[in-house]
Each structure stands twice: as C-alpha cells, then as structure tokens.
N, C-alpha and C positions, 0 to 999 in steps of 0.2 A: 563566450559571453554574448556576442551579437546574436548567435543562434537562439540562446535562452530568451533574450529580450524579444526576438521576433516571435517565438512560440508563445510567450506570455501575452504579447499584443494580440495574436490570433485567438488565444484562449478567451480573452476578455471580449473581443469582438464577437466571437461565437456565442458567448453567454448573453451578451446584450441583445443581439438580434434574435436569438432563439427565445429569450424571455418575452420579447415583443411579439414574436409570432405566436407563442403559446397564449399570451394575453388576448390577442385578437381571436384566436381559435376558440378560446373559452367564452369570449363575448358572443361569438356566433352560436356556439353550442347552447347558450342560455337565452337565445333570442325569443323563444316562445313565451318566456316568463313575462314579457311586456306585450308583444304584439298578439299573444294568445287571447288577451282580454277583448279587444274589438272583434277578433275572429270568432270567439265564443258567442258574442252577441249577434254577429252576422249570420252564423250557422245555427243559432238557437241550440247550443250544446248543453247537456246536463253536466254535472260536476265530474262524473266518471269519464265521460267522453273528453272533457277538457283535460283531465289528468292524463289520459292516454295521448292526447295531442302533444302535450308538453314533454311526455316521456319518450316519444319515438326517436328524437335525436340522441337521447341518452343511451338507448338500446344499442344502436350501431357503434356509438363512440366507446361503449364498454366491450362489446364482442370483438371489435377490431384490435383491441389493445395487445392481445397476445401475439397474433401474427405480425403486427407492426414491430413489436420488440424483436422478434426473430429476424425480420427483414432488416432492421437497423443494424444488427450484428453482422449481417451478411453483406449489405450494400452501402452502409454508412448513413448516419443521421441526416446529412445535408440533402442527399438525393431523396430519401424517403419522406422527410418533412416537406420539402418543396413540392414533391409529387402529390402528397396528401392535400396540401393547401390548394394546388392547382385544380385538383379534381372537385373540390367543394365550391369553387367560384361559380360555375354554371348552375349548380343546384340552388345556391343562395339566391341568385338572380331570378330563377324560375319561380321561386316562392311568391314573388309579387304578382304572378299571373294565375295562381291557384284560386279556384272558386268553389270546389267541392271538398267535403271532409276527407275523402280518400286521397285527393290531390295533396293535401297538407300532410297526411300520414306518410304517403310514399316519398314525397320530396324531403320530408323531415328525416327519413332514414339516410338519405345521401348527405344532407347537411350535417347530420350527426357524426360523420366521419372525422370532422374537425376535433371532436372530443378525444380521439385516439392519439392526439399529438403529445400527450403526457408521456406515453411509453416510448416515444421516439426521442424526444428532447432530453429526457432524464439521463439515459446512457450516453447520448451524444455529447452533452456538455460535460458530464463527469469525466470522460476519457481525455478531455483537454487539460485537466488539472491534476496536480500531484495528490497523493493519498490524503494528506492532511488538509486539503482544501476541497475535496470532493463533496463533503457534506454541505459546505457553504454554497458550492455551485448548484447542487441539486435543490437546496433550500431557496436560493434566489430564483431559479427557474420555476419551482413549484409555486412561488408567489404570483405567477401568472394566473392562478385561480381568481385573482382580483378582477379578471375580465368580466366576471359575473356582475361586479359592482359597476364597471365601466358601462356595461349594457344598460344598467338602470339609470345612468346619467345621460347617455346618448339617445337611446331609443325613444323615451317619452317626448323629448324635445322634437325629434323628427316626426313622430307620430302625430303630435298635436298640430304642428305647423303644416305638414304635407299629407297626412294620412298614413295608415299602417303599411300600405304597399311601397312607400318610399324607403322604409327601413331596410328590407332585404336588398334593394338596389344600392343603397349607400354602403351596406355591409359588404356586398360583393366587391365594390370598388376599393374599400378599405383592405379587404383580404388580398386583392390583386396587387395593391400598392405595397402591402407588407411582404408578399411573396417576392416582389422585385428587390426590395431592400434586403431581405434575408439572403437571397442568392448573391447579391453584390458584396455583402460584408461577412458571409460565413465561409468556412473552409472545410476541406476534406483532408484527412491524413490516412494513407493506406495502412499505416501501422495500427490504426484503431479498429480495423476490420478483423473479425474473428469468425472462424468457420462455425456456423450455427447448426448443430446436429440435434437440437432440442425440438421435438414436435409438440403439437398441441396435446396429443395423447400422453406424451411423457409428462407434460405439465399437470395434466389431470391426476396422474398418479400421486402427486404431492398431497392431494386431498386425503390420502390415507393417514397422514400425520395429523393427530388431533390438534396440535398447536397451530397448524396452518388453518384449520377450520375456525379455530378461535380467533386468529388474527383477521380472517375474512369477516367474521361477525363484528369485531371491533370496527373495522374499516367501513363496513356497510352503514355504521352509525355516523362516524365522524366525517366520512366523505360522502357516502350515499345520502345521509340525512342532510348534509350541507347542500348538496346539489338539489335535492327535492325541495327543501325550504327556500332556496334561492329562486327556484321556479315558481313556488306557490305564494310567496309573501306579497307580491304586488297586488294580486287579486284579493288576497286576504285583507289587506289594508283597505282596499276599495269597498269590499263587501261588509267588513266588520265595523269600520269607522266612517264610511261614506266619504273618503278622501278623493280628491282629484288624482288622476293617474300619475301626474308629475310629482306631486307631493308623496304619494304612495311609493313610487319608485325611489325617491330620495330617502325615505325612511327605511325602505327595504335594504338599501345599500349599507345602512348601519350594521346590518348582519353580514352581508356579502363581503364588504371591504376588509374588515378585520379577519374574517374567515379565510381570506386569501393571502393578504400581505404578511400576516404574523406567522405563517407556517415556518419560515426560516428561523424565527425566534424560538418556536417550539422545538426545532431541531437542536438548537443550542442548549435548551433546558434538558432535553433528553440525553445529550452527551454528558452533561454535568451531573444530573441526578439519576439517570437511568430510565429506560423505557417504561418499566413497570410503575415506578412512582408517579411519573407524569400521567400515564394513561389512567391509573387508579383515581387520581384527583380530577382528571378531565371527566371521567364518567360520573363522579359525584356532583360536580358542578352542573353537568348536563341534566342529571336527575333532579336537582333542586329547581333549575330553571324550567324544565319541562313540567314539573309538578305544578308550579305556579301558572305557567302558560296554559295548562290543560283546563283550568277552571273556567267554565262558560259564564257569560254575563247572566246574572241571576237576580231576580226580584223575589223577596219573600215577605210575608205579612205575619206579624206577631200580635196576638190579641192581648192587650193590656187592660188595666182597670179604667183607663181613660179612652179605650176604644182601640181599633186596629192601627198598628204602626207598620209601615212598609219600609224595608231596607233594600238597598241595592249593593251587590257585591260583584266586582268585575274589574279587570285591568283597564285603566284608561290608556290612551294612545302613547303617552309618555312613559308610563311604567312598562308597557308592553315592549316598546322600542329599546329601553334600557336592558331588559331581560334578553331580548334578541341579540343585542350587542355583546353581552357577556357570553351568551351561547355561541356566538360566532368566534369569539376568542378561544373558548374551550375547544371547539371543533378544529380550529387551526392548529393548536398545540397537539391535539390527538392525531391529526393526520401525519404529523412529523414523528410522533412517538411510536406509532404502529410500524412505520418503516424502520425506525431504530431497532425495534424488536427483531425485524427480519434481518437487518444487517448484522445483529449480534448472533442470532441463532443459525443463520444460513449464509454465512459469508462466502461459502464455496458454491452456492446455488442461488444467489440473490436474484438473478434475472428471472428464473423460472418461478420462484416463490412470489416475488413482487408482481409478476404478471398475473398470477392467479388471485392475489389479494386485491390488486387494482381492478381486476375484472369483477370481483365480488362487490367492491365498493360502487363501481359503475352500475351494476345490476340493481343495487339498493336504490340508487338514484332513479332508475327506471321504474321499479315496482312501487316505491313509496308514493309518488304523486297519484298513481292510479288508485291506490288504496285510500289516499286522502280524499279523493273525489268520491269513491264508493261509500266511504264512511259518512261523508257529508250528505250524500243522497239518502243514505239509510237512516241517519239520526237527525239530520237537519242542524247539527251543531258544528260550527266552524272549527272550534278548538279540539274537535275529535282527532285532528291531525297530530296535535301535540300529545293527546292521550295515547295514540298508537306508538309514537316515539318513546314516550315515558315507559311503556311496557317493554319495548325492545332494550332500552338502557337497563332496566331491571334484570333482564336476562344476562346482559354483559357483566353487571356487578356481581351477580350470584356465581356466574361461571368463573370470573376472575378470583372471587374469594376462595372457592373450593379448589382451584388449580394453582393459585399463587399466594394469595394473601394469608391464608391460615397457616402457611408454612414459613412466613417471614414477618419481619417488622417493617412497617411503612412509615413510622414516625420515629424521631430521635436520631442519635448518632449512628446507630448500626444500620439504619435504613439506607443511608447514602452508601455506606460501605458495601452492603449486599448488592445494591443496584449496580455499582461500579464493577463488582466482581462478576456479575452475570450479564 
C-alpha cells in the first residue's frame, strides 16, 4: 500500500512538472509569433521572408521528434527532456543579439529544438500511469500546447515595456528556472526503459500504409494548421484591423488558448464517440469557419434607379475572433481524435506511427506560414491564408468520405456503436 501511494505521488509529480516544462517549451517555440513583428519591420522583410522566419523553429522541432522518441525509450524521459531544455537555453539568450536575417534563421533552428518536447513527454508521463489513466495523462500533458497562448500574454508586455530583445532573455531565464524545477520534482524508473530497435528508416516504412498517410494529412491540418495560425494571427490582427500589438496578441490568444487546453476534452469525446465521428465533425466545423474567414474585405457598388449604392462585406474584428475561437476548439478536439485513431489501429506500434504522424503535423506547421506569406505577396489578400487551409480541409473531407463515411453511418444510434466497435 505504501509503495502504491509513493508511486502515485511520483506519477502526479512527474505529470505536473512535465506539463509545466512542455508549456514553457511550446511558449518558446512560438516566440517569433510576437517578436517577429518588430523584427520584420527592422529588417524590412516581405511576407514570404517573414513566414520563413517564423517557420524555422517549427522545422527543427518537427524533424527532431522521431529521434527524441527513440532516445526516450532508450534513456528515459527525465534525462532526455532535461537535456533538451538545457541545450535550448543558450540559443534563446543569443537571439537577443541577432542583427541579420541569417542570424535569426540559424538561431531559430536551435531554439526550435524545444518543439520536440512533445515526443519526449508523452511516453514519459504515460508510463507512470496505469492503462485506464494513460489517456488522461497524455491529454493533460498535451494541454501544454497552451504555451502558445501564454506567449501571447507575456511577450507583448515585455516587448512594449523593454523592447523585443528583452523577450529572449526573459524566456531563457524562464526556461532555465523550469529546467531546475523539472529536475527537482521529476523521477526516473529503470522499469520504464525499453530497448529501442526502431530506426528512422523503419518508421518511414510505415508510410506504405495508406491509413498512415491519411492520418498524417489530418494531423497536418489540426496541429500543423494550429501552429501556423498561432504564429500568423498577431501580425494578421495588426495588419488587417490596425490593432496595437498587445490587443492583437490578446485576441489571437482566443484561438491559441482553447486550441491547447481543450485537447484533453477532445480525448474524452474520442473515447466515448470514436475517433471517426469526432474527426468527421471537426473537419466540417473547420470547413465552415474557414469558408467564412476566407472572404476578404469587399466593397461593391450597385447601380440603382436612385444612383449608385455601395455596400461593404467583411468580417469585423469581433466576428473574426469568434470564428477563430470556434476554429481553435475544433482543432483541439481534432488533435486528440487523430491520436485516438492511431491508438485504435496501431496499438502494437503506436510509438512509430505517432512519431511519423507527429512529424507530418510539425512539417505542416513549418510549410504553411511560408505559403501564407507567399500567397499574400502574390495576391495582396491577407485572408488568402484561410483560403489555402479551406482547400486543404476539402481534401480531408473528400478523402474521409471515400475511405470511411460512405461505408458507415455517422449519425443516429448505429453511429456510436460502429465507432466503439472500431
């Protein structure tokens, strides 16, 4: 009894400090979403260059996920996560001394290592809990995505008060303090170590399975799209509505916050109703929101018997924020439901498959901001970012319909039964 109580205490301590660490890592990973705005002005960057600037940390944070997962199995989550955090501290600090575009791109690659923390902490915390609580543990840990919203609360205040160069210095101090807390209150269990014989080449072989490719495409929307929009939204509010950066960041957090903290609730819904049903409705909600968000600010004139009459069509800042809030909730549920798919279909190989799907989602977060910037430079329309995502969601809906929906019922009594059986 005493041993069980001690293990339970250790498990909860690991979960709490690991979630804190992941939140801080995600906050750092999304740093360019705020400080990128004054950097863009300082370096006179176009939208494509700005998109690349914001995407560089996402690139390394995505590519490192697979090896980090393998190392976690071999060496343990405590050692790997602590090492990962320690390596990023000098890079975060050096960001404040960068002055050239290539400086930011290069340092951003090292700062981006923080984004790989998801693939370390997920198996680390899960192994401390029994089977019936693993989903809860991974859901709570995954809520560390809300670090994107924390960044939007903290960074603008520091930026306005002291300038953008102070933000990396404060973030480096926060990361160092979090590292110390994590090491003090986390634990290692030799029983959790497993001999990892899976190589990156072995994981690539999983892409031969069409279902894996499909899940990669889903996750590139619900996670990749979330990361891309979380980076893009502050400057969108500033450019589209002329808001102060602090107000813009606060409104952008209305998307980032639910997109992070509600992931655990999405896992509960997926357990109850099945991964397919949740993902299907997530895609439709995203489709509707993105359709409305895609429409640019438009003025048109109609010739009437009384002369020309001009009308204006476009979302005001309030309607736009409400739609982004709904979109954030949908993406949070979708992130959980995609991993529910994986746990249902690949219970014997969940590590390898989740690594590849997570990599695809991260690469979506890398590519999309660059494409957002290129489209805006090409068309001059800010809402073209949403037009792109709208088209990608169309692909997912069509793909899901032909591979899943036309063979089953998604509404009514039999829908839940089918989802639970599969």
